[in-house]
C-alpha positions in Angstrom: 0.0 0.0 0.0 1.0 3.6 -0.3 2.2 4.1 3.3 3.9 6.8 5.2 7.7 6.9 5.0 10.5 9.5 4.9 12.7 10.4 2.0 15.3 12.9 0.8 14.4 15.4 -1.8 16.5 15.7 -5.0 19.0 18.6 -4.8 19.4 21.3 -7.4 22.9 20.1 -8.2 23.1 16.3 -8.5 26.9 16.3 -8.9 28.3 18.2 -5.9 25.7 17.5 -3.3 25.3 14.1 -1.5 22.1 12.5 -2.8 20.3 9.5 -1.5 23.3 8.8 0.8 25.7 7.5 -1.8 26.9 10.1 -4.3 30.2 11.5 -3.1 32.0 14.7 -4.0 35.4 13.0 -3.7 35.6 11.2 -7.0 33.3 11.8 -10.0 32.2 8.5 -11.4 31.0 7.5 -14.9 27.5 7.7 -13.5 28.1 11.2 -12.3 29.3 12.3 -15.7 26.1 10.8 -17.2 24.0 12.5 -14.6 25.7 15.8 -15.4 25.1 15.4 -19.1 21.4 14.6 -18.6 21.0 17.4 -16.2 22.4 19.9 -18.8 19.6 18.8 -21.1 16.9 19.8 -18.7 16.4 23.3 -20.1 15.7 21.9 -23.5 13.3 19.3 -22.1 11.4 22.1 -20.2 10.6 23.7 -23.5 9.1 20.5 -24.9 6.7 20.4 -21.9 5.4 23.9 -22.2 2.4 22.9 -24.2 1.1 20.8 -21.3 2.1 23.3 -18.6 -1.3 25.0 -18.4 -3.2 21.8 -18.0 -0.8 20.5 -15.4 -1.1 23.8 -13.5 -4.8 23.5 -13.5 -4.6 19.9 -12.1 -2.3 21.1 -9.4 -4.7 23.9 -8.4 -7.5 21.2 -8.2 -5.3 19.1 -6.0 -4.5 22.0 -3.7 -8.2 22.8 -3.4 -9.0 19.2 -2.6 -6.4 19.2 0.1 -7.7 22.5 1.5 -11.3 21.2 1.5 -10.2 18.1 3.5 -8.5 20.3 6.1 -11.5 22.8 6.3 -14.0 20.0 6.6 -12.1 18.5 9.5 -11.9 21.8 11.4 -14.3 22.4 14.3 -14.9 25.3 16.6 -16.9 26.3 19.7 -20.1 28.2 19.2 -20.5 30.0 15.9 -17.0 31.5 15.6 -16.1 30.2 12.2 -17.0 32.4 9.2 -17.3 31.1 5.6 -17.4 34.0 3.1 -17.6 33.6 -0.7 -17.8 36.5 -3.1 -18.5 35.9 -6.8 -16.9 37.9 -9.6 -18.1 41.5 -10.0 -19.3 41.6 -6.4 -18.4 44.7 -4.4 -15.9 44.8 -1.5 -17.8 47.8 -0.1 -21.1 45.8 0.0 -19.5 43.0 2.0 -17.7 45.4 4.3 -21.0 47.1 5.1 -22.6 43.7 5.7 -19.8 42.7 8.1 -20.3 46.0 10.0 -24.0 45.2 10.4 -23.1 41.6 11.5 -20.7 43.0 14.1 -23.5 45.1 15.6 -25.8 42.1 15.8 -23.0 39.8 17.2 -22.5 42.3 20.0 -25.8 41.2 21.5 -24.8 37.5 21.8 -25.3 36.6 25.5 -22.5 34.1 25.9 -19.4 36.2 26.5 -17.0 33.5 25.2 -19.0 33.0 22.0 -19.5 36.7 21.6 -15.8 37.5 21.7 -15.0 34.7 19.3 -17.6 35.8 16.7 -16.5 39.5 17.0 -12.9 38.5 16.6 -13.7 36.4 13.5 -15.7 39.3 11.9 -12.9 41.7 12.7 -10.4 39.4 11.1 -12.6 39.2 8.0 -12.9 43.0 7.8 -9.1 43.4 8.1 -8.4 40.8 5.4 -10.8 42.5 3.0 -8.9 45.7 3.4 -6.1 44.1 1.4 -8.3 43.9 -1.7 -9.2 47.0 -3.8 -11.8 44.9 -5.7 -13.0 41.3 -6.0 -10.5 39.3 -8.1 -11.7 38.1 -11.6 -12.5 34.6 -10.4 -14.1 35.7 -7.1 -12.9 35.6 -3.5 -13.0 32.9 -0.9 -12.4 33.7 2.8 -12.4 31.4 5.8 -11.6 32.8 9.3 -12.3 32.0 12.9 -11.2 30.1 16.0 -10.8 26.4 15.7 -10.1 23.7 18.3 -6.9 21.7 17.6 -6.4 18.0 18.2 -4.9 18.7 21.6 -7.9 20.8 22.7 -6.3 24.2 22.2 -7.9 27.1 20.4 -6.2 28.5 17.3 -7.1 31.5 15.1 -7.0 30.8 11.3 -7.6 33.0 8.3 -7.5 31.6 4.7 -8.3 33.8 1.7 -7.6 33.1 -2.0 -8.9 33.6 -5.6 -10.2 30.3 -7.0 -8.6 28.8 -10.1 -11.8 29.4 -12.1 -14.9 31.7 -11.6 -17.0 30.7 -8.6 -20.7 31.4 -9.1 -21.7 31.4 -5.5 -22.4 34.0 -2.8 -22.2 32.9 0.8 -21.9 34.3 4.4 -22.3 31.9 7.3 -21.2 31.9 10.9 -21.2 28.3 12.3 -19.1 25.8 14.3 -17.6 24.6 11.0 -16.5 25.9 7.7 -18.8 25.4 4.7 -17.1 24.0 1.6 -20.0 23.0 -0.6 -19.2 25.7 -3.2 -15.6 24.6 -3.4 -16.7 21.0 -4.0 -19.0 22.3 -6.8 -16.0 24.1 -8.3 -14.1 20.8 -8.5 -17.0 19.0 -10.1 -17.2 21.6 -12.9 -13.6 22.5 -13.7 -13.6 20.9 -17.2 -14.7 22.9 -20.3 -16.2 21.0 -23.3 -16.7 22.3 -26.8 -19.8 21.8 -28.8 -20.2 22.1 -32.6 -23.9 22.0 -33.7 -23.9 21.7 -37.5 -26.8 21.2 -39.9 -28.0 22.4 -43.3 -29.0 25.8 -42.0 -25.8 26.8 -40.1 -23.4 26.1 -37.3 -23.2 27.0 -33.6 -20.0 26.9 -31.6 -20.4 26.7 -27.8 -18.8 25.6 -24.5 -20.1 24.0 -21.4 -18.2 24.2 -18.0 -20.2 22.9 -15.1 -23.6 24.5 -15.3 -22.3 27.4 -17.4 -23.3 27.2 -21.0 -21.8 29.8 -23.5 -22.5 30.4 -27.2 -19.2 31.5 -28.7 -20.4 32.1 -32.3 -23.0 31.0 -34.8 -23.6 31.6 -38.5 -26.2 30.8 -41.0 -25.7 29.2 -44.5 -27.8 29.1 -47.6 -27.1 25.8 -49.3 -28.9 24.9 -52.6 -31.3 22.1 -52.4 -31.1 19.0 -54.7 -32.3 20.0 -58.2 -35.0 17.9 -60.0 -34.0 19.0 -63.5 -32.3 16.5 -65.9 -29.5 16.9 -68.4 -26.7 19.3 -68.1 -28.5 21.6 -65.6 -28.6 18.7 -63.1 -24.9 18.2 -63.4 -24.2 21.9 -63.1 -26.4 22.3 -60.0 -25.0 19.2 -58.4 -21.5 20.6 -58.9 -22.4 24.0 -57.4 -24.2 22.3 -54.5 -21.1 20.1 -53.7 -18.8 23.2 -54.0 -20.9 25.2 -51.5 -21.2 22.2 -49.2 -17.4 21.8 -49.3 -16.9 25.5 -48.5 -19.4 25.2 -45.6 -17.4 22.4 -44.0 -14.1 24.2 -44.6 -15.4 27.4 -42.9 -16.7 25.4 -39.9 -13.4 23.6 -39.6 -11.4 26.9 -39.7 -13.7 28.5 -37.1 -13.4 25.4 -34.9 -9.6 25.9 -34.8 -10.1 29.6 -34.0 -12.4 28.9 -31.1 -11.0 25.7 -29.6 -7.2 26.0 -30.1 -5.3 28.2 -27.7 -2.9 30.3 -29.9 -0.4 30.7 -27.1 0.1 27.0 -26.5 -1.1 25.6 -29.8 -3.1 23.1 -27.9 -6.9 22.6 -27.5 -8.5 24.8 -24.8 -11.3 22.2 -24.1 -11.2 18.8 -22.5 -13.3 17.3 -25.2 -15.5 18.0 -28.2 -19.1 17.0 -29.0 -20.2 17.2 -32.6 -24.0 17.4 -33.1 -26.5 17.9 -35.9 -29.6 16.7 -37.7 -27.9 15.8 -40.9 -24.6 14.0 -41.9 -22.6 17.3 -41.8 -21.2 16.5 -38.4 -19.9 13.1 -39.6 -18.4 14.7 -42.7 -16.7 17.3 -40.5 -15.2 14.8 -38.2 -13.7 12.8 -41.1 -12.6 15.7 -43.1 -8.9 16.4 -43.7 -9.7 20.1 -43.2 -10.6 19.5 -39.5 -7.7 20.1 -37.2 -6.2 16.7 -36.1 -5.6 18.2 -32.6 -9.4 18.6 -32.4 -10.2 15.3 -34.0 -8.3 13.7 -31.1 -10.6 15.5 -28.6 -13.9 14.2 -30.1 -15.8 12.4 -27.3 -19.1 11.9 -29.1 -21.1 12.5 -32.3 -24.8 12.8 -31.6 -28.0 13.2 -33.7 -30.2 16.1 -32.6 -33.6 17.2 -33.9 -32.8 20.9 -34.1 -30.0 23.3 -35.0 -28.9 26.4 -33.2 -29.4 26.8 -29.4 -32.1 24.2 -29.2 -29.8 21.7 -30.7 -27.0 22.8 -28.3 -29.3 22.1 -25.3 -30.3 18.7 -26.7 -26.6 17.8 -27.4 -25.7 18.6 -23.8 -28.5 16.4 -22.5 -27.6 13.5 -24.8 -23.9 13.7 -23.8 -24.3 14.1 -20.0 -23.1 10.6 -19.2 -20.0 10.8 -21.4 -19.1 14.2 -20.0 -19.4 13.0 -16.4 -16.9 10.2 -17.1 -14.2 12.1 -19.0 -11.7 12.4 -16.2 -12.3 8.7 -15.3 -11.6 7.8 -18.9 -8.5 10.0 -19.2 -7.1 8.4 -16.0 -7.6 4.9 -17.3 -5.9 5.8 -20.6 -2.9 7.3 -18.8 -2.3 4.4 -16.4 -3.1 2.0 -19.2 -0.2 3.6 -21.3 2.0 3.2 -18.2 1.2 -0.4 -17.8 1.8 -1.0 -21.5 5.3 0.3 -21.2 5.9 -2.2 -18.3 4.3 -5.2 -20.1 6.4 -4.6 -23.2 9.5 -4.0 -21.0 10.4 -1.0 -23.0 12.6 0.4 -20.3 10.7 3.7 -20.5 9.1 3.5 -17.1 10.0 3.9 -13.4 8.2 3.2 -10.2 8.8 3.6 -6.4 9.8 6.8 -4.6 13.6 6.4 -4.7 13.9 5.3 -8.3 11.4 7.9 -9.5 13.3 10.7 -7.7 16.6 9.6 -9.2 15.3 9.4 -12.8 13.4 12.7 -12.2 16.6 14.4 -11.4 18.2 13.1 -14.6 15.5 14.9 -16.5 14.4 11.7 -18.1 10.8 11.7 -16.8 8.2 12.8 -19.4 5.1 12.2 -17.4 5.2 12.0 -13.6 2.2 10.0 -12.2 1.3 10.1 -8.5 -1.6 9.1 -6.4 -3.4 12.2 -5.1 -3.4 10.9 -1.6 0.2 9.6 -1.5 1.3 9.9 2.1 5.1 10.4 2.0 6.8 13.2 3.8 9.9 14.5 5.4 9.9 18.2 6.3 7.5 18.8 3.5 4.9 16.6 1.8 6.3 14.9 -1.3 3.1 15.8 -3.2 3.6 19.5 -2.2 7.2 19.3 -3.3 6.2 17.8 -6.7 3.6 20.6 -7.1 6.2 23.3 -6.4 9.2 21.8 -8.3 8.0 19.6 -11.2 8.6 22.3 -13.8 12.3 22.4 -12.9 12.6 18.8 -14.3 10.8 19.5 -17.6 8.0 17.0 -17.0 4.2 17.0 -16.7 2.6 16.1 -13.4 -0.5 13.9 -13.3 -2.5 13.2 -10.2 -4.6 10.0 -10.3 -7.1 8.4 -8.0 -7.6 4.8 -6.9 -11.2 4.7 -8.0 -10.6 2.9 -11.3 -9.2 -0.7 -11.5 -6.1 0.7 -13.1 -5.7 3.4 -10.5 -6.1 0.9 -7.6 -3.5 -1.4 -9.2 -1.1 1.5 -9.6 -1.4 2.4 -5.9 -1.2 -1.1 -4.5 1.3 -2.6 -6.9 3.6 0.3 -7.6 3.4 2.4 -4.5 1.3 5.2 -6.0 4.2 6.8 -7.7 5.9 6.3 -11.1 6.7 7.9 -14.4 6.8 7.4 -18.2 10.3 8.2 -19.5 11.4 10.0 -22.6 13.9 7.4 -23.5 14.9 3.9 -22.5 16.8 3.8 -19.2 17.9 0.9 -17.0 17.8 2.4 -13.5 19.4 -0.7 -11.9 22.4 -0.6 -14.3 22.8 3.1 -13.5 22.8 2.2 -9.8 25.5 -0.4 -10.3 27.6 2.0 -12.3 27.3 4.6 -9.6 28.5 2.1 -7.0 32.1 2.0 -8.4 34.4 4.0 -6.2 31.6 5.7 -4.3 31.2 6.2 -0.6 28.1 4.8 1.0 26.2 6.3 3.9 24.2 3.7 5.8 23.4 6.0 8.7 19.8 6.5 7.4 
């Protein structure tokens, strides 16, 4: 199982600093020279990972929110001295400040002296923290403050404020003996954004869905000629014109899809998946067309038949795709770990598992995708997961948090310690260890 143990973090210089108790500064070995060479490539490898950086950063923010929610839900206080305050985007700091002033006056009438003082202190803390903001951040503001009771029975004042990683569509003010995290949980459930292309013989609609927020990005109409009933040369000419206009329609839709669903700064899709919908065979023609961006073709989750075009068709496509959309993360996780298991089953040498070996190979710059269980419980002075979240970019890799909810995820946690990686190139870690043994000084004091 993924148990609790201690470890040593990789150093910034793998050559001159003792690492894992066996690399010495006295005599550079062949392994040290290899490690130095690999380390020098890290800046180039970082550039190759830039396209995935935004997605990884989002996953890290999600993991941090999950960790925060777990801590907030476990906290308890005496009386009603714990304040949960959530302000959506475009809310006014002045409005909330006035509201807190009114609440301060009301709380002054609480009969219990201890509870009254705790509530007043929490309100004052919230007022002071809001003074640090000139306006509500673009994604809203979340504030938790109050006096909690620690495990050893002592009281401790805490204040946590942050801007969520995506807009939070909730407004909340509660005084209770616990912190309320329902809105944060909803934020996690709706972090993915999906693209919709609704295409029929009358026009195309481009939209996105993120959680419960539906947005129409663009729509345009088209006037396609109908099939002509005349015979002879007129029939051939009209058929040719009709096919030409149909081709131009598909091409325009494909070009606009790239414009709306590809991020120009990263050259990668800005949606987690694509749904193609329509009442005719245009959607199928688009999905199979050479004009449709292959980066978007890889993101197609479903092709659905709808009875309408435009916004009515958009709504129907959302309804018909609800089950698929709810399982996207689950499917992505299964694919990732499946790819990892495939490297192992084929014995490609492009894989690593276990804390020690993963950290060694990570420091070489050889890890392309670092995979860790989101609840991995390994720590020294700092949680290993926190260290990964803060330092992974330095090693030019992407970081993927996985759960143990799927069969593959459960096997990854139980069989491989909940930590491993897919490598950029073949590497025999055991041979590297044997090479590093020659002439090296061991430190068995650990």
